Structure formats: C-alpha cells, structure tokens
Residue, then its C-alpha position, 0 to 999 in steps of 0.5 A: m500500500f502506498p503511504g499517505l500523502d501530506d504537506k510534510n512529505t510532498l511540499p517543498v521545504d518552504g511549503c507554499a511560499g513559492a509559486l506552485i501550480g498543478r492540476v486537480w480532478l474535480p468530481g461532481e456533475d461537471a467532473g474533469p481536470v482543473v488548473v490550480t495554484l497552492r497558496d496559504d496551505n489551500v488549493y485554488q482553481l484558476e481560470a484556465l482550460t488547460m495547463a498548456d493554455f495557462l503556461n502559453d499565456g505569458n502571464a503565469l505569475k500574474n494569473i496565480k493571484g486569484g482563484t476559487l477555493i477547492g480545499s486545503v492542500n492536506e485534504v486534497l493530498a490525502n485523497t490523491t493516492p488510489d488506495n485512499r481515494d474517495g471519488r466524491n472529493p478532489w485529488f491531484i493529478s499530473p500537473i501537465d496535460l497537452q504538452s509533449v513530454k521530451a527527455a534527455g538521456v545519458t546526460f552525465v559521463r559517469s551515468m553513461l559509463e554505468r549504462v555501458i557496464e549494465e549493458m555488458i553484465k546483463g543484470d549480473a551485479s556481481a560482475a559490475d566491479e570487474v567491468r568497472k575496474k577494466i574501464f577505469d584502468s583503460i581510460g584513467g583520469d577524471i572522466a567527470n571533466v570530459v566535455p561531450g563532443s570534445p577531442d578528449a571525449e573522442k579519445l575516451k570513446l576510442a579507448l573504450i572501443e579498443q577495450g571491446l566496450w562499444s555501446q550505443y550510449l557512447e554516441v550520445g553520452i560523449g558524442p556531439y549530439a544529445e539524446i532527445f526522445t519523446k517520453c510520452q504522449p500528451m495526457s499520458s503521464v501520471g501524477t504523484g502517488c499513482e502507479i506507473g505503467i510498465h510494458p508487460e513483457s519487460t522483466w528488467n526495469n528501474p525508476e529514474p528520478e529526474a529534474v523536469m523543465v517546464v517550457n512553453r510554446h515560445g521556448e521559455i523555461l517557466g519553472a520546474t518539477l520532478g519526474n520519474d523516467v520509467n526505464l525498461r532496460d531490457f528493451e532499450g539495451r536490446s536495440a536503439l530501434l526499440l527506444g519507442k517501446a521502451k520509453d513511450n507508453n501510457a503512464s511511463a512518466s510520473i510527473g509532479p506533484f506540482i510545477r514551481l514557477f521561477d520567481d524571487t524564491f526559486s530560479i533555474d540556478d536552484v535546479r542546477q544545484i540538484r546534481d550537487y545535492l545528490l552528489g553530496i557537494q555543499 
C-alpha cells in the first residue's frame, strides 16, 4: 500500500511560499481536470482550460493571484493516492496535460559509463566491479571533466572501443549530439502517488528520478518539477530501434506533484544545484 500523502512529505521545504501550480480532478456533475495554484496551505482553481493554455499565456505569475477555493492542500493530498481515494472529493493529478513530454538521456559521463557496464553484465551485479575496474584502468583520469563532443571525449570513446566496450550510449553520452526522445504522449503521464505503467513483457526495469523543465510554446523555461523516467532496460539495451517501446507508453512518466514557477524564491540556478545535492557537494 502506498503511504499517505501530506504537506510534510510532498511540499517543498518552504511549503507554499513559492509559486506552485498543478492540476486537480474535480468530481461532481461537471467532473474533469482543473488548473490550480497552492497558496496559504489551500488549493485554488484558476481560470484556465488547460495547463498548456495557462503556461502559453505569458502571464503565469500574474494569473496565480486569484482563484476559487477547492480545499486545503492536506485534504486534497490525502485523497490523491488510489488506495485512499474517495471519488466524491478532489485529488491531484499530473500537473501537465497537452504538452509533449521530451527527455534527455545519458546526460552525465559517469551515468553513461554505468549504462555501458549494465549493458555488458546483463543484470549480473556481481560482475559490475570487474567491468568497472577494466574501464577505469583503460581510460584513467577524471572522466567527470570530459566535455561531450570534445577531442578528449573522442579519445575516451576510442579507448573504450579498443577495450571491446562499444555501446550505443557512447554516441550520445560523449558524442556531439544529445539524446532527445519523446517520453510520452500528451495526457499520458501520471501524477504523484499513482502507479506507473510498465510494458508487460519487460522483466528488467528501474525508476529514474529526474529534474523536469517546464517550457512553453515560445521556448521559455517557466519553472520546474520532478519526474520519474520509467526505464525498461531490457528493451532499450536490446536495440536503439526499440527506444519507442521502451520509453513511450501510457503512464511511463510520473510527473509532479506540482510545477514551481521561477520567481524571487526559486530560479533555474536552484535546479542546477540538484546534481550537487545528490552528489553530496555543499
């Protein structure tokens, strides 16, 4: 059973101090999704047909000031997980709707090398240390400083190939072109507390926590949220041509719980610090 959601395990450390927006399923005679904002520990419905419209309008920060009260944040959160849900009351859903969901794969060199290792050992964790040592002995140096597409990156790729460690991940991890792919179709992501979707034929898969940038149709990054890029390693590792089957499925992206818009309390620099935080760098 999924643990219950409340403001302590769901909201940012500063609570509702930032510009938080999301979507709620509103039951009743005209049941359907609505765009909301969180303010003073309450949830307010905004005048927007879709989240895509709200973000494309160009006045997102200005338009979160009003709204119609739906209930307290804790009331809606408590009703969000399927195990605890009362269909007569509102609950949070994925904060995006009509937007296309894109993802960037293998964005760090260390992550790429771990992908190469996983691809070689086929899930046999006991063999990982031996393969990892072989790679580091062959290339030496601090691989974290390798710039993708640079001459040093090309040398690294050649060194790995000479060791019999070629992988499709090398091309996008240290090559000149980033891996950008469609993660899921509009309206197919799920929100906080919901079960993800995994292809029934997949037996080797894992979650991938990600920072998610929220971009409008003008190419402006308006804010950020969190995501789980559900990864089917058996399909993806078998062939690059199976990336669509590995990635683009119903409920194969979990996003939320809320979008935090950039304002005086939160900026893209805060998002950049996520990597340092995860690595324990102060």
